[in-house]
C-alpha positions as CSV (number, residue, x, y, z in Angstrom):
1,M,59.9,-10.5,114.9
2,D,62.1,-7.6,114.2
3,A,62.7,-6.7,117.8
4,P,65.8,-4.5,118.4
5,I,69.0,-6.3,119.5
6,I,70.9,-4.9,122.4
7,K,74.1,-6.3,123.7
8,Q,74.5,-6.4,127.5
9,F,78.3,-6.1,127.3
10,P,80.5,-4.2,128.1
11,E,78.3,-2.0,130.4
12,L,76.2,-4.6,132.1
13,P,78.1,-7.9,132.7
14,R,75.2,-9.2,134.8
15,G,72.5,-7.1,133.3
16,C,70.9,-9.6,130.9
17,E,67.4,-9.2,132.6
18,V,67.2,-5.4,132.2
19,T,68.8,-5.6,128.7
20,S,66.1,-8.1,127.6
21,L,63.5,-5.8,129.1
22,A,64.9,-2.9,127.1
23,M,64.4,-4.9,123.9
24,L,60.8,-5.7,124.9
25,L,60.0,-2.1,125.8
26,Q,61.7,-0.6,122.7
27,Y,59.8,-3.0,120.4
28,K,56.6,-1.6,122.0
29,G,57.8,1.9,121.1
30,I,58.9,3.0,124.6
31,K,61.9,5.3,124.7
32,T,64.2,3.7,127.3
33,N,67.5,1.8,127.4
34,K,69.4,-0.8,129.3
35,I,71.3,1.7,131.5
36,T,68.2,3.5,132.6
37,L,66.5,0.2,133.4
38,A,69.6,-1.0,135.2
39,N,69.6,2.2,137.4
40,N,65.9,1.8,138.1
41,I,65.5,-1.9,138.7
42,K,64.7,-2.6,142.4
43,K,67.9,-3.7,144.2
44,N,68.2,-6.2,147.0
45,S,70.5,-4.9,149.7
46,V,71.1,-8.1,151.7
47,P,74.9,-8.4,151.9
48,L,76.6,-11.7,151.0
49,K,77.7,-13.7,154.0
50,K,79.4,-17.1,154.1
51,E,79.2,-19.0,157.4
52,S,79.9,-22.6,158.3
53,G,79.9,-23.5,154.5
54,K,76.5,-21.9,154.0
55,I,75.7,-18.9,151.8
56,F,73.4,-16.1,153.1
57,W,72.3,-13.6,150.4
58,G,69.4,-11.7,148.9
59,D,66.3,-13.0,147.1
60,P,66.2,-12.3,143.4
61,N,62.4,-12.4,143.6
62,E,62.6,-9.1,145.5
63,G,65.3,-7.2,143.6
64,F,68.7,-7.5,141.9
65,V,71.2,-9.4,144.0
66,G,74.7,-8.1,144.0
67,D,76.7,-6.1,141.5
68,M,75.2,-5.8,138.0
69,Y,78.0,-3.5,136.6
70,S,81.2,-5.4,137.4
71,Y,82.6,-8.9,137.9
72,K,85.0,-7.4,140.5
73,N,82.2,-7.8,143.1
74,P,79.8,-10.7,143.7
75,G,76.5,-10.6,141.9
76,Y,73.7,-12.8,140.6
77,G,70.6,-11.4,139.0
78,V,66.9,-10.6,139.3
79,Y,63.7,-12.6,138.6
80,H,60.3,-11.8,137.1
81,K,58.6,-9.9,139.9
82,P,60.9,-6.9,140.0
83,I,61.1,-6.9,136.1
84,R,57.3,-6.9,135.9
85,E,57.1,-4.0,138.5
86,L,59.7,-2.0,136.5
87,A,57.9,-2.7,133.1
88,E,54.6,-1.5,134.7
89,K,56.1,2.0,135.2
90,Y,56.5,2.3,131.4
91,I,53.2,0.6,130.3
92,P,50.9,0.8,133.3
93,G,48.1,-1.7,133.3
94,Q,49.4,-3.5,130.2
95,I,52.1,-5.8,131.6
96,I,51.2,-9.5,132.1
97,D,53.3,-12.0,134.2
98,L,53.0,-15.3,132.5
99,T,55.3,-17.1,135.0
100,G,54.3,-20.6,135.7
101,R,52.1,-20.9,132.6
102,D,52.3,-23.5,129.9
103,F,54.3,-22.5,126.8
104,V,51.1,-22.8,124.8
105,E,49.9,-19.6,126.5
106,L,53.1,-17.9,125.5
107,Q,52.7,-19.0,121.9
108,A,49.4,-17.1,121.8
109,Y,51.3,-13.8,122.4
110,L,54.1,-14.7,120.0
111,S,51.5,-15.4,117.3
112,L,50.2,-11.9,117.9
113,G,53.6,-10.4,117.2
114,I,54.4,-9.8,120.9
115,P,57.9,-10.9,122.1
116,I,58.4,-12.3,125.6
117,W,61.0,-11.7,128.3
118,I,62.1,-14.9,129.9
119,I,64.7,-16.4,132.3
120,T,66.8,-19.4,131.1
121,N,70.5,-20.3,131.4
122,T,73.6,-19.6,129.3
123,T,73.6,-23.1,127.7
124,Y,69.8,-22.9,126.7
125,N,69.5,-26.5,127.9
126,E,68.6,-28.3,131.1
127,L,71.4,-28.1,133.6
128,P,72.7,-30.9,135.9
129,D,72.0,-30.6,139.6
130,S,75.7,-29.9,140.1
131,A,75.2,-26.5,138.3
132,F,73.0,-25.3,141.2
133,V,73.8,-24.1,144.6
134,K,71.6,-23.3,147.7
135,W,71.7,-20.1,149.6
136,F,69.6,-18.8,152.4
137,T,67.6,-15.5,152.0
138,P,65.5,-13.7,154.6
139,N,62.5,-15.4,152.9
140,G,64.0,-18.9,153.1
141,E,66.2,-21.2,151.1
142,I,66.6,-20.9,147.3
143,K,68.4,-22.9,144.7
144,I,70.2,-20.9,142.0
145,T,72.6,-21.4,139.1
146,Y,75.3,-18.8,138.2
147,K,74.5,-19.8,134.6
148,E,71.2,-17.9,135.0
149,H,70.4,-15.8,131.9
150,S,67.6,-13.8,130.3
151,V,66.6,-13.4,126.6
152,L,63.7,-12.1,124.6
153,I,61.8,-14.8,122.7
154,T,60.8,-13.5,119.2
155,G,59.1,-16.5,117.7
156,Y,58.5,-20.2,117.5
157,D,57.6,-23.0,115.1
158,E,57.0,-26.7,115.6
159,K,60.7,-27.5,116.2
160,A,62.4,-24.3,117.2
161,I,62.3,-21.2,119.4
162,Y,63.7,-17.9,118.1
163,F,65.2,-15.4,120.4
164,N,67.4,-12.3,120.5
165,D,70.8,-13.2,122.1
166,L,72.2,-10.2,124.0
167,I,75.6,-11.9,124.5
168,D,76.6,-12.5,120.8
169,G,74.2,-9.8,119.4
170,M,72.4,-12.3,117.2
171,K,68.7,-11.5,116.2
172,N,66.2,-14.3,116.0
173,K,68.6,-17.0,116.9
174,L,67.2,-20.5,116.4
175,I,67.4,-23.2,119.0
176,S,65.7,-26.6,119.5
177,K,62.3,-26.2,121.1
178,G,62.7,-29.2,123.5
179,E,66.1,-28.1,124.9
180,F,65.0,-24.4,125.2
181,L,61.8,-25.2,127.0
182,A,63.5,-27.6,129.4
183,A,66.0,-24.9,130.4
184,W,63.1,-22.3,130.8
185,K,61.0,-24.7,133.0
186,Q,64.1,-25.5,135.1
187,M,64.4,-21.8,135.9
188,G,60.7,-21.6,137.1
189,S,59.0,-20.9,133.7
190,Q,59.5,-17.1,134.2
191,A,57.9,-14.9,131.5
192,V,56.8,-11.3,131.3
193,T,55.2,-9.5,128.3
194,Y,52.6,-6.9,127.5
195,L,48.9,-7.3,126.5
196,P,47.9,-6.7,122.9
197,D,46.4,-3.3,122.1
């Protein structure tokens, strides 16, 4: 697919999720950009606290955790629910959250020429347990990796997945399907897109 490529840097060092959403929405013909989306994504205001070797912080399922705009302050990211809610404001009633579904279902959308927003990691491969840390949110304990990343899937074939890489600015980058899907599943099989017209 010829989805627009938007780089997250330098403005949004931790803004991969809203940058991927900007590509999805622009492909649909919506006039928006990564900065507007960054300013409007729901933020999680729970402050970072470290006590007795434990980390207490916000839940990325509820809003963006930490600082998206600078590495000078601690920050993490945001998951599919706030992304879906933000996308809904632009295309009401047409956004579908495919989180937890099998990739076969995602392929149906890709086959129709509809790209898909997903969460992965910066290696696009399954990570070792040592790459994850636990922290405590008001909703309970979660396991996260600071290698968390988001991209826009633009296609697939039997052996590969194609995606727009907002770090290096490469359109329709090709990666081994097995590796890519392992990384995606490890991050909770998060996926958001829009319904066909």
